[in-house]
GUKOLPA-753060 format. One line per 8 residues: their letters; for each residue x, y, z of N, C-alpha, C, O. Coordinates in Angstrom, 3 decimals, always signed. Layout:
BEGIN
A> X:Y:Z:X:Y:Z:X:Y:Z:X:Y:Z  ...
This chain:
BEGIN
MFSPRYEL> +100.042:+130.403:+136.101:+98.602:+130.212:+136.152:+98.265:+128.723:+136.042:+97.489:+128.192:+136.837  +98.855:+128.058:+135.049:+98.586:+126.630:+134.878:+99.466:+125.796:+135.799:+100.669:+126.038:+135.903  +98.877:+124.830:+136.454:+99.670:+123.941:+137.303:+100.256:+122.830:+136.440:+99.634:+122.427:+135.457  +101.443:+122.326:+136.788:+102.056:+121.245:+135.992:+101.115:+120.057:+135.842:+101.087:+119.417:+134.791  +100.347:+119.756:+136.884:+99.453:+118.603:+136.815:+98.392:+118.824:+135.741:+98.044:+117.902:+135.003  +97.879:+120.057:+135.658:+96.854:+120.352:+134.659:+97.428:+120.211:+133.256:+96.778:+119.663:+132.366  +98.653:+120.710:+133.061:+99.269:+120.611:+131.735:+99.517:+119.150:+131.374:+99.308:+118.752:+130.229  +99.961:+118.351:+132.340:+100.206:+116.935:+132.078:+98.899:+116.249:+131.680:+98.867:+115.448:+130.746
FTVLFMNI> +97.815:+116.574:+132.405:+96.515:+115.981:+132.092:+96.080:+116.361:+130.682:+95.538:+115.536:+129.946  +96.326:+117.624:+130.310:+95.933:+118.080:+128.974:+96.709:+117.319:+127.911:+96.138:+116.908:+126.901  +98.011:+117.129:+128.130:+98.833:+116.404:+127.155:+98.336:+114.967:+127.028:+98.218:+114.449:+125.917  +98.046:+114.321:+128.150:+97.553:+112.943:+128.106:+96.220:+112.881:+127.375:+95.988:+111.978:+126.571  +95.336:+113.849:+127.659:+94.023:+113.860:+127.020:+94.165:+114.002:+125.514:+93.475:+113.318:+124.758  +95.063:+114.891:+125.065:+95.262:+115.080:+123.632:+95.842:+113.814:+123.008:+95.458:+113.436:+121.901  +96.768:+113.157:+123.713:+97.357:+111.928:+123.185:+96.288:+110.853:+123.017:+96.274:+110.135:+122.018  +95.394:+110.745:+123.994:+94.327:+109.743:+123.912:+93.423:+110.061:+122.726:+93.030:+109.162:+121.983
RNKHAVHR> +93.092:+111.344:+122.546:+92.232:+111.718:+121.418:+92.923:+111.397:+120.103:+92.285:+110.916:+119.166  +94.231:+111.662:+120.028:+94.963:+111.377:+118.792:+94.964:+109.882:+118.514:+94.810:+109.464:+117.366  +95.138:+109.066:+119.562:+95.155:+107.613:+119.366:+93.805:+107.139:+118.836:+93.743:+106.273:+117.963  +92.717:+107.715:+119.372:+91.388:+107.320:+118.892:+91.226:+107.698:+117.430:+90.663:+106.931:+116.649  +91.719:+108.883:+117.050:+91.606:+109.325:+115.655:+92.398:+108.389:+114.749:+91.923:+108.005:+113.680  +93.610:+108.020:+115.176:+94.436:+107.117:+114.373:+93.745:+105.766:+114.250:+93.743:+105.168:+113.174  +93.154:+105.277:+115.344:+92.464:+103.984:+115.315:+91.310:+104.026:+114.318:+91.114:+103.082:+113.552  +90.540:+105.125:+114.327:+89.428:+105.263:+113.378:+89.944:+105.208:+111.954:+89.336:+104.571:+111.093
DWVTVAKE> +91.082:+105.883:+111.696:+91.649:+105.881:+110.342:+92.032:+104.463:+109.940:+91.788:+104.053:+108.805  +92.631:+103.709:+110.864:+93.045:+102.342:+110.539:+91.833:+101.465:+110.229:+91.886:+100.625:+109.331  +90.730:+101.663:+110.982:+89.515:+100.875:+110.727:+88.994:+101.191:+109.335:+88.566:+100.297:+108.606  +89.031:+102.482:+108.967:+88.563:+102.880:+107.631:+89.437:+102.256:+106.559:+88.928:+101.745:+105.562  +90.749:+102.293:+106.755:+91.675:+101.716:+105.773:+91.425:+100.213:+105.649:+91.400:+99.674:+104.543  +91.242:+99.540:+106.784:+91.015:+98.093:+106.757:+89.734:+97.770:+105.992:+89.691:+96.806:+105.228  +88.693:+98.573:+106.196:+87.430:+98.324:+105.484:+87.613:+98.520:+103.987:+87.089:+97.746:+103.186  +88.365:+99.565:+103.607:+88.598:+99.817:+102.181:+89.374:+98.657:+101.563:+89.064:+98.220:+100.455
LGKKRGVS> +90.392:+98.155:+102.282:+91.172:+97.023:+101.769:+90.272:+95.801:+101.631:+90.385:+95.050:+100.661  +89.378:+95.599:+102.596:+88.464:+94.462:+102.540:+87.567:+94.547:+101.317:+87.308:+93.539:+100.660  +87.087:+95.760:+101.007:+86.222:+95.928:+99.834:+86.992:+95.606:+98.564:+86.461:+94.967:+97.656  +88.251:+96.049:+98.498:+89.048:+95.806:+97.294:+89.284:+94.313:+97.103:+89.373:+93.831:+95.974  +89.385:+93.584:+98.210:+89.611:+92.144:+98.112:+88.303:+91.413:+97.821:+88.313:+90.214:+97.542  +87.185:+92.121:+97.883:+85.898:+91.492:+97.609:+85.348:+90.761:+98.818:+84.502:+89.877:+98.681  +85.823:+91.125:+100.002:+85.331:+90.474:+101.218:+84.134:+91.257:+101.740:+84.191:+92.483:+101.845  +83.058:+90.564:+102.066:+81.876:+91.255:+102.578:+82.152:+91.752:+103.993:+82.926:+91.140:+104.729
DSS> +81.514:+92.872:+104.377:+81.732:+93.452:+105.705:+81.082:+92.569:+106.764:+79.861:+92.585:+106.924  +81.888:+91.804:+107.480:+81.335:+90.921:+108.505:+81.516:+91.518:+109.890:+80.783:+91.158:+110.811  +82.494:+92.439:+110.061:+82.753:+93.012:+111.384:+81.701:+94.047:+111.723:+81.746:+94.644:+112.799
């Protein structure tokens, strides 16, 4: 039923979504570290 191209597209789409989620987590971690260092949020 599923074509290989469709499955490949789905895998790529999920990978992109995962990368965005990981990036968001890193931004949150960086902001928390900045607060601990007493640096004001300039970004």
